[in-house]
Residue frames as qw, qx, qy, qz and C-alpha x, y, z in Angstrom:
[[0.055, -0.927, 0.025, -0.369, 105.91, 85.96, 88.29],
 [0.704, -0.057, -0.385, 0.594, 109.24, 86.51, 90.07],
 [0.262, -0.930, -0.089, -0.242, 109.39, 88.99, 92.96],
 [0.495, 0.299, -0.482, 0.658, 112.50, 90.43, 94.57],
 [0.536, -0.718, -0.438, -0.075, 111.43, 90.53, 98.21],
 [0.515, -0.759, 0.003, 0.398, 114.44, 92.57, 99.38],
 [0.608, 0.347, 0.193, 0.688, 116.24, 95.15, 97.25],
 [0.248, -0.688, -0.192, 0.655, 117.49, 98.66, 97.99],
 [0.453, 0.521, 0.467, 0.553, 116.56, 100.31, 94.71],
 [0.099, -0.975, -0.194, -0.047, 116.23, 103.65, 96.47],
 [0.643, -0.479, 0.144, 0.579, 120.02, 103.87, 97.01],
 [0.141, 0.846, -0.140, -0.494, 121.67, 106.80, 95.27],
 [0.255, -0.378, 0.750, 0.479, 123.88, 104.60, 93.09],
 [0.366, 0.397, 0.820, 0.191, 120.75, 103.54, 91.16],
 [0.182, 0.711, 0.235, -0.637, 119.68, 107.13, 90.43],
 [0.183, 0.562, -0.469, -0.656, 121.19, 107.26, 86.93],
 [0.198, 0.142, -0.902, -0.355, 120.06, 103.79, 85.89],
 [0.354, 0.137, 0.754, -0.536, 116.82, 103.21, 87.79],
 [0.647, 0.440, 0.072, -0.619, 114.37, 103.73, 84.92],
 [0.538, 0.462, -0.650, -0.276, 116.37, 101.56, 82.51],
 [0.024, 0.190, -0.946, 0.260, 116.85, 98.88, 85.17],
 [0.511, 0.215, 0.570, -0.606, 113.14, 98.80, 85.95],
 [0.685, 0.475, -0.198, -0.517, 112.29, 98.42, 82.28],
 [0.382, 0.410, -0.826, -0.065, 114.83, 95.60, 81.93],
 [0.205, -0.060, 0.876, -0.433, 113.45, 93.82, 84.99],
 [0.625, 0.328, 0.355, -0.613, 109.86, 94.02, 83.80],
 [0.648, 0.509, -0.416, -0.384, 110.85, 92.76, 80.34],
 [0.300, 0.357, -0.878, 0.102, 112.70, 89.86, 81.99],
 [0.658, -0.344, -0.632, -0.222, 109.78, 88.72, 84.17],
 [0.360, -0.216, -0.587, 0.692, 110.84, 90.29, 87.47],
 [0.124, -0.597, -0.502, -0.613, 107.58, 92.04, 88.22],
 [0.496, -0.816, -0.204, -0.215, 107.58, 93.10, 91.88],
 [0.487, 0.364, -0.430, 0.668, 110.02, 94.70, 94.29],
 [0.562, -0.775, -0.287, 0.027, 109.98, 95.12, 98.06],
 [0.413, 0.556, -0.258, 0.674, 112.25, 97.99, 99.06],
 [0.606, -0.659, -0.382, 0.228, 113.05, 98.23, 102.80],
 [0.047, 0.925, -0.165, 0.338, 114.35, 101.49, 104.23],
 [0.750, 0.019, -0.436, 0.496, 117.58, 101.62, 106.21],
 [0.291, -0.139, -0.332, 0.886, 117.68, 105.12, 107.76],
 [0.102, 0.731, 0.491, -0.462, 115.25, 107.86, 108.72],
 [0.019, 0.588, -0.282, -0.758, 116.86, 110.12, 106.09],
 [0.024, -0.064, 0.842, 0.534, 115.90, 107.64, 103.36],
 [0.266, 0.449, 0.799, -0.298, 112.19, 107.49, 104.19],
 [0.334, 0.698, 0.139, -0.618, 111.08, 110.53, 102.17],
 [0.195, 0.479, -0.662, -0.543, 112.98, 109.47, 99.04],
 [0.078, 0.069, 0.991, 0.079, 111.57, 105.95, 99.23],
 [0.308, 0.560, 0.614, -0.463, 108.05, 107.30, 99.67],
 [0.318, 0.668, -0.195, -0.644, 108.49, 109.44, 96.54],
 [0.132, 0.346, -0.840, -0.396, 109.88, 106.55, 94.47],
 [0.234, 0.238, 0.929, -0.162, 107.09, 104.18, 95.52],
 [0.405, 0.658, 0.325, -0.546, 104.61, 106.65, 94.06],
 [0.279, 0.629, -0.483, -0.541, 106.57, 106.67, 90.79],
 [0.292, 0.242, -0.898, -0.224, 106.94, 102.89, 90.39],
 [0.759, -0.207, 0.011, -0.618, 103.67, 100.98, 90.90],
 [0.854, 0.082, -0.513, 0.013, 105.55, 97.66, 91.07],
 [0.274, 0.334, -0.639, 0.637, 107.31, 98.71, 94.28],
 [0.631, -0.676, -0.349, -0.152, 106.23, 98.01, 97.83],
 [0.148, 0.665, -0.429, 0.593, 107.88, 99.65, 100.83],
 [0.720, -0.512, -0.421, 0.206, 108.92, 98.85, 104.37],
 [0.053, 0.814, -0.224, 0.533, 110.10, 101.54, 106.76],
 [0.828, -0.522, -0.140, 0.147, 112.44, 101.10, 109.67],
 [0.068, -0.892, 0.441, -0.071, 115.86, 101.82, 111.16],
 [0.875, 0.261, -0.387, 0.126, 118.54, 99.33, 110.14],
 [0.752, -0.634, -0.026, 0.178, 120.71, 98.21, 113.09],
 [0.748, 0.033, 0.095, 0.656, 124.01, 98.80, 111.31],
 [0.238, 0.506, 0.156, 0.815, 123.20, 102.46, 110.62],
 [0.429, -0.778, -0.457, 0.036, 122.01, 103.44, 114.07],
 [0.491, -0.199, -0.105, 0.842, 124.98, 105.80, 114.48],
 [0.017, -0.120, -0.226, -0.966, 122.86, 108.35, 112.61],
 [0.416, -0.508, -0.652, -0.380, 119.55, 107.46, 114.30],
 [0.146, -0.227, 0.518, -0.812, 117.70, 108.68, 117.38],
 [0.040, 0.292, 0.930, -0.219, 115.01, 106.98, 119.39],
 [0.304, 0.492, 0.259, -0.773, 112.70, 109.91, 118.62],
 [0.326, 0.295, -0.613, -0.657, 112.66, 108.69, 115.00],
 [0.080, -0.162, -0.984, 0.000, 110.98, 105.48, 116.13],
 [0.194, 0.480, 0.567, -0.641, 108.08, 107.63, 117.35],
 [0.372, 0.516, -0.206, -0.744, 107.59, 108.76, 113.74],
 [0.053, -0.148, 0.937, 0.313, 107.61, 105.23, 112.32],
 [0.295, 0.440, 0.817, -0.229, 103.91, 104.53, 112.82],
 [0.333, 0.757, 0.130, -0.547, 102.91, 107.65, 110.90],
 [0.104, 0.541, -0.654, -0.519, 105.38, 106.86, 108.12],
 [0.179, 0.035, 0.975, 0.126, 103.85, 103.40, 107.74],
 [0.417, 0.613, 0.526, -0.418, 100.59, 105.08, 106.71],
 [0.151, 0.563, -0.448, -0.678, 102.23, 106.02, 103.38],
 [0.801, 0.363, -0.174, -0.443, 101.26, 104.33, 100.10],
 [0.867, 0.287, -0.405, -0.043, 102.01, 100.64, 99.53],
 [0.114, -0.566, 0.721, -0.383, 103.62, 99.91, 102.88],
 [0.848, -0.069, -0.458, -0.258, 103.58, 96.17, 103.58],
 [0.831, -0.244, -0.377, 0.330, 106.01, 95.77, 106.49],
 [0.296, -0.929, 0.224, 0.002, 108.25, 97.37, 109.08],
 [0.881, -0.132, 0.240, 0.385, 111.90, 96.98, 108.21],
 [0.799, 0.125, -0.561, 0.180, 114.69, 96.54, 107.83],
 [0.433, -0.719, 0.325, -0.436, 115.10, 96.06, 111.57],
 [0.949, -0.089, -0.292, 0.078, 116.99, 93.70, 113.82],
 [0.575, -0.750, 0.294, 0.144, 120.40, 93.14, 115.42],
 [0.722, 0.627, -0.226, 0.188, 123.90, 93.18, 113.94],
 [0.746, -0.591, 0.171, 0.255, 127.09, 91.89, 115.59],
 [0.718, 0.535, 0.027, 0.444, 129.29, 93.09, 112.72],
 [0.537, -0.236, -0.154, 0.795, 132.41, 95.07, 113.68],
 [0.075, 0.061, 0.063, 0.993, 131.75, 98.80, 114.19],
 [0.340, -0.588, -0.619, -0.393, 128.05, 98.22, 114.93],
 [0.259, -0.603, 0.238, -0.716, 126.64, 100.31, 117.75],
 [0.168, -0.236, 0.819, -0.495, 126.38, 98.96, 121.29],
 [0.263, -0.212, -0.907, -0.252, 124.11, 95.93, 121.43],
 [0.042, -0.462, -0.687, 0.560, 122.08, 97.30, 124.33],
 [0.229, 0.461, -0.024, -0.857, 121.11, 100.29, 122.19],
 [0.268, 0.094, -0.775, -0.565, 120.41, 98.03, 119.19],
 [0.147, -0.324, -0.928, 0.110, 118.04, 95.97, 121.32],
 [0.097, 0.515, 0.441, -0.729, 116.19, 99.08, 122.44],
 [0.299, 0.365, -0.357, -0.806, 115.69, 100.25, 118.85],
 [0.265, -0.006, -0.906, -0.330, 114.68, 96.76, 117.75],
 [0.064, -0.376, -0.858, 0.344, 112.23, 96.23, 120.58],
 [0.196, 0.506, 0.240, -0.805, 110.57, 99.61, 120.06],
 [0.337, 0.299, -0.530, -0.718, 110.20, 98.98, 116.34],
 [0.182, -0.147, -0.969, -0.084, 108.72, 95.56, 117.01],
 [0.071, 0.471, 0.667, -0.573, 106.11, 97.23, 119.20],
 [0.302, 0.445, -0.148, -0.830, 105.22, 99.64, 116.37],
 [0.319, 0.129, -0.811, -0.473, 104.82, 96.72, 113.97],
 [0.099, -0.274, -0.931, 0.222, 102.73, 94.83, 116.50],
 [0.183, 0.487, 0.396, -0.757, 100.48, 97.86, 117.05],
 [0.396, 0.459, -0.307, -0.734, 100.02, 98.29, 113.29],
 [0.845, 0.125, 0.497, -0.150, 99.64, 94.52, 112.75],
 [0.559, 0.739, -0.343, -0.152, 102.42, 94.58, 110.17],
 [0.958, -0.037, -0.009, 0.283, 105.00, 91.86, 109.51],
 [0.236, -0.880, 0.323, 0.258, 108.68, 92.73, 109.82],
 [0.785, 0.524, -0.269, 0.189, 111.79, 92.31, 107.69],
 [0.727, -0.659, 0.147, 0.122, 114.47, 91.01, 110.02],
 [0.470, 0.692, -0.485, 0.254, 118.17, 91.75, 109.78],
 [0.817, -0.534, 0.198, -0.089, 119.96, 89.21, 111.97],
 [0.618, 0.599, -0.466, 0.207, 123.69, 89.12, 111.37],
 [0.460, 0.184, -0.740, 0.455, 125.41, 86.73, 113.80],
 [0.214, -0.140, 0.466, -0.847, 122.49, 87.31, 116.16],
 [0.501, -0.221, -0.687, -0.478, 119.79, 84.70, 115.52],
 [0.451, -0.356, -0.764, 0.292, 119.40, 83.58, 119.13],
 [0.115, -0.296, -0.342, 0.884, 119.20, 87.13, 120.48],
 [0.308, -0.022, -0.360, -0.880, 116.74, 88.18, 117.74],
 [0.507, -0.303, -0.772, -0.237, 114.54, 85.23, 118.65],
 [0.332, -0.361, -0.642, 0.589, 114.66, 86.23, 122.32],
 [0.077, 0.181, 0.056, -0.979, 113.58, 89.78, 121.44],
 [0.429, -0.143, -0.585, -0.673, 110.70, 88.43, 119.35],
 [0.498, -0.366, -0.781, 0.085, 109.57, 86.25, 122.23],
 [0.229, -0.299, -0.456, 0.806, 109.92, 89.07, 124.75],
 [0.220, 0.128, -0.129, -0.958, 107.78, 91.30, 122.52],
 [0.492, 0.319, 0.768, -0.258, 105.27, 88.50, 122.02],
 [0.294, 0.498, -0.350, -0.737, 105.49, 89.33, 118.36],
 [0.548, 0.169, 0.819, -0.014, 103.24, 87.16, 116.23],
 [0.504, 0.722, 0.050, -0.472, 102.83, 89.08, 112.96],
 [0.860, 0.167, 0.379, 0.300, 105.58, 87.10, 111.20],
 [0.178, 0.901, -0.250, -0.308, 107.70, 88.38, 108.35],
 [0.846, 0.461, -0.207, 0.173, 110.92, 87.52, 106.54],
 [0.655, -0.609, 0.267, 0.359, 114.32, 86.65, 107.96],
 [0.468, 0.850, -0.209, -0.122, 116.46, 88.49, 105.45],
 [0.428, 0.650, -0.621, 0.098, 119.52, 86.70, 104.01],
 [0.832, -0.423, 0.287, -0.216, 119.12, 83.66, 106.23],
 [0.575, 0.529, -0.622, 0.056, 122.29, 81.57, 106.38],
 [0.437, -0.458, 0.655, -0.412, 121.85, 79.57, 109.58],
 [0.043, -0.079, 0.996, 0.025, 121.24, 75.90, 110.23],
 [0.412, -0.341, -0.683, -0.498, 117.97, 74.09, 109.67],
 [0.423, -0.464, -0.683, 0.373, 117.50, 73.94, 113.44],
 [0.102, -0.326, -0.165, 0.925, 117.78, 77.74, 113.65],
 [0.220, -0.099, -0.520, -0.819, 115.47, 78.06, 110.67],
 [0.376, -0.431, -0.811, -0.126, 112.79, 75.99, 112.38],
 [0.238, -0.456, -0.521, 0.681, 112.71, 78.38, 115.34],
 [0.120, 0.256, -0.122, -0.952, 111.85, 81.28, 113.03],
 [0.325, -0.140, -0.739, -0.574, 109.43, 79.20, 110.96],
 [0.319, -0.434, -0.818, 0.202, 107.61, 78.16, 114.11],
 [0.085, -0.510, -0.342, 0.785, 107.09, 81.86, 114.88],
 [0.445, 0.756, 0.439, -0.194, 105.42, 82.51, 111.53],
 [0.023, 0.770, -0.379, -0.513, 108.41, 83.74, 109.55],
 [0.896, 0.410, 0.114, 0.127, 109.70, 82.69, 106.15],
 [0.614, -0.453, 0.295, 0.576, 113.34, 82.77, 105.08],
 [0.395, 0.859, -0.144, -0.293, 114.81, 85.14, 102.52],
 [0.831, -0.036, 0.421, 0.361, 116.91, 83.13, 100.04],
 [0.253, 0.921, -0.145, -0.257, 119.47, 85.12, 98.06],
 [0.562, 0.706, -0.431, -0.016, 122.81, 85.01, 96.32],
 [0.390, -0.572, 0.702, -0.169, 124.56, 83.02, 99.05],
 [0.852, 0.057, 0.501, -0.142, 123.17, 79.80, 97.66],
 [0.711, 0.687, -0.143, -0.041, 125.06, 80.35, 94.38],
 [0.024, 0.742, -0.658, 0.126, 128.39, 79.72, 96.13],
 [0.779, 0.099, -0.616, -0.063, 129.58, 76.08, 95.99],
 [0.315, 0.180, -0.729, 0.581, 131.08, 76.37, 99.50],
 [0.425, -0.232, 0.250, -0.838, 127.71, 77.35, 101.04],
 [0.352, -0.053, -0.930, -0.094, 126.93, 73.75, 102.00],
 [0.013, 0.299, 0.741, -0.601, 124.94, 74.64, 105.12],
 [0.371, 0.358, 0.036, -0.856, 122.71, 77.02, 103.13],
 [0.450, 0.157, -0.718, -0.507, 122.17, 74.37, 100.46],
 [0.234, -0.149, -0.945, 0.175, 121.19, 71.76, 103.04],
 [0.154, 0.351, 0.533, -0.754, 118.80, 74.10, 104.84],
 [0.431, 0.318, -0.239, -0.810, 117.14, 75.12, 101.58],
 [0.402, 0.078, -0.853, -0.324, 116.73, 71.49, 100.51],
 [0.174, -0.235, -0.893, 0.342, 114.92, 70.68, 103.79],
 [0.234, 0.199, 0.252, -0.918, 112.44, 73.55, 103.72],
 [0.389, 0.531, 0.747, -0.095, 108.79, 73.05, 102.89],
 [0.336, 0.463, 0.463, 0.677, 107.60, 74.90, 99.76],
 [0.162, -0.871, -0.344, -0.311, 105.76, 77.51, 101.85],
 [0.650, -0.662, -0.122, 0.353, 108.78, 78.51, 103.96],
 [0.477, -0.333, 0.231, 0.780, 110.90, 80.83, 101.81],
 [0.409, 0.883, 0.180, -0.142, 110.91, 83.76, 99.39],
 [0.735, 0.276, 0.137, 0.605, 113.50, 85.04, 96.90],
 [0.135, -0.971, -0.028, 0.196, 115.60, 88.17, 97.36],
 [0.719, 0.513, -0.098, 0.459, 118.73, 89.86, 96.00],
 [0.501, -0.712, -0.115, 0.478, 119.67, 92.53, 98.59],
 [0.513, 0.528, 0.199, 0.647, 120.69, 94.72, 95.64],
 [0.565, 0.725, -0.393, -0.033, 123.11, 96.42, 95.31],
 [0.270, -0.584, 0.746, -0.171, 124.86, 94.06, 97.76],
 [0.700, -0.091, 0.691, -0.157, 125.24, 90.26, 97.97],
 [0.513, 0.526, -0.481, -0.479, 126.34, 89.53, 94.38],
 [0.986, 0.030, 0.083, -0.141, 126.15, 85.97, 93.13],
 [0.715, -0.346, 0.477, 0.376, 129.17, 83.71, 92.76],
 [0.588, 0.282, 0.475, 0.591, 131.28, 84.90, 89.84],
 [0.117, 0.797, 0.286, 0.519, 129.98, 88.46, 90.08],
 [0.555, -0.627, -0.252, 0.485, 131.86, 89.61, 93.17],
 [0.337, -0.306, 0.119, 0.882, 132.75, 93.29, 93.06],
 [0.030, -0.299, -0.545, -0.783, 129.87, 94.17, 90.73],
 [0.384, -0.017, 0.273, -0.882, 126.68, 96.03, 91.56],
 [0.109, 0.253, 0.961, -0.012, 123.92, 93.53, 92.18],
 [0.381, 0.012, -0.147, -0.913, 120.43, 94.19, 90.79],
 [0.696, 0.074, 0.489, -0.520, 116.99, 92.54, 91.00],
 [0.713, 0.437, -0.432, -0.338, 117.75, 90.84, 87.68],
 [0.127, 0.391, -0.892, 0.191, 119.77, 88.38, 89.78],
 [0.635, -0.039, 0.540, -0.551, 116.55, 86.94, 91.16],
 [0.831, 0.377, -0.242, -0.330, 116.32, 84.98, 87.88],
 [0.496, 0.432, -0.730, 0.187, 119.64, 83.24, 88.58],
 [0.268, -0.265, 0.720, -0.583, 118.72, 82.73, 92.25],
 [0.814, 0.115, 0.187, -0.538, 115.51, 81.00, 91.17],
 [0.773, 0.407, -0.475, -0.105, 117.57, 78.70, 88.94],
 [0.198, 0.393, -0.801, 0.405, 119.91, 77.79, 91.79],
 [0.533, -0.106, 0.549, -0.635, 116.94, 77.11, 94.08],
 [0.851, 0.267, -0.133, -0.432, 115.42, 74.97, 91.34],
 [0.626, 0.403, -0.661, 0.089, 118.55, 72.83, 91.09],
 [0.021, -0.323, 0.769, -0.551, 119.06, 72.49, 94.85],
 [0.553, 0.044, 0.546, -0.628, 115.43, 71.52, 95.49],
 [0.141, 0.056, 0.923, 0.354, 114.95, 69.52, 92.27],
 [0.297, 0.681, 0.582, -0.330, 111.89, 71.60, 91.35],
 [0.446, 0.556, 0.407, 0.572, 111.08, 73.53, 88.21],
 [0.171, 0.019, -0.089, 0.981, 111.64, 77.27, 88.02],
 [0.376, -0.411, -0.419, -0.717, 107.90, 77.60, 87.41],
 [0.657, -0.498, -0.562, 0.074, 107.23, 75.80, 90.71],
 [0.479, -0.220, -0.307, 0.792, 109.68, 78.06, 92.52],
 [0.029, -0.201, -0.152, -0.967, 108.12, 81.20, 91.05],
 [0.521, -0.474, -0.494, -0.510, 104.58, 80.09, 91.90],
 [0.674, -0.426, -0.535, 0.280, 105.47, 78.94, 95.42],
 [0.408, -0.170, -0.247, 0.862, 107.47, 82.00, 96.41],
 [0.154, -0.312, -0.244, -0.905, 104.88, 84.40, 95.01],
 [0.615, -0.523, -0.508, -0.299, 102.17, 82.69, 97.05],
 [0.639, -0.340, -0.443, 0.530, 104.41, 82.80, 100.12],
 [0.216, 0.082, -0.055, 0.971, 105.03, 86.51, 99.66],
 [0.363, -0.427, -0.334, -0.758, 101.31, 87.28, 99.40],
 [0.693, -0.493, -0.526, 0.003, 100.66, 85.28, 102.56],
 [0.572, -0.271, -0.320, 0.705, 103.38, 87.00, 104.56],
 [0.065, -0.188, 0.000, 0.980, 102.58, 90.47, 103.20],
 [0.215, 0.566, 0.796, -0.014, 98.77, 90.51, 102.94],
 [0.116, 0.829, 0.181, -0.516, 98.77, 94.26, 102.20],
 [0.444, -0.137, 0.563, 0.684, 100.72, 93.74, 98.94],
 [0.092, 0.378, 0.640, 0.663, 97.70, 94.58, 96.75],
 [0.092, -0.644, -0.629, 0.425, 95.62, 96.53, 99.28],
 [0.006, -0.571, 0.018, 0.820, 96.30, 99.96, 97.73],
 [0.083, 0.147, -0.675, -0.718, 95.36, 98.69, 94.28],
 [0.058, 0.406, 0.911, -0.027, 91.92, 97.30, 95.16]]
């Protein structure tokens, strides 16, 4: 069983192809999808779609890059939103040093408040940490956050990886590893223990090497698994089994609504 642990299938660009894409994924062996919200405006649509597609799981949060359209009052509504069906995490939350991002002081306030919601609800988080690993780690320590989660699209060093792993996180491994020049990502992946990573696509973004400029989809998780298999010298079956077990450990509520 292959699971895409980070895909934005709720985005509008999938509206005309979502049903066909889901059918194609299920026929291809991609059988589970974790869809993290990015803005308050997206929460209601995601909640509706999760009810339609039983293979989906949701995470709700306020993405740091889109905080221009957010207000701190929306964080007060996050706990209630996380009572919706099939919610397994708070996310996508974190810090982003990309150009045009909002002031870092404000980002930290949003991030810290959302960490406190996750801590109160005993939910793991999906971390967005673009050029901000050290500061994200400081915020986690300051919040005394110990619920773990996934570091989305991790592309740091093994030393940076260990700091997150020691705090109970696993690393999200995606299309970056398909690029021959991504030597640091290859080395880090090769050094990880089997229980320290999950697979993700970040659809519709982060296309694999050779597919730049195209819309990415969860079908890419098949190719990502193959690249992981080659880098780690393990079978695709091993990768699928390991990452599925890791996902269930990190997101213990994955099957709660189905029991």
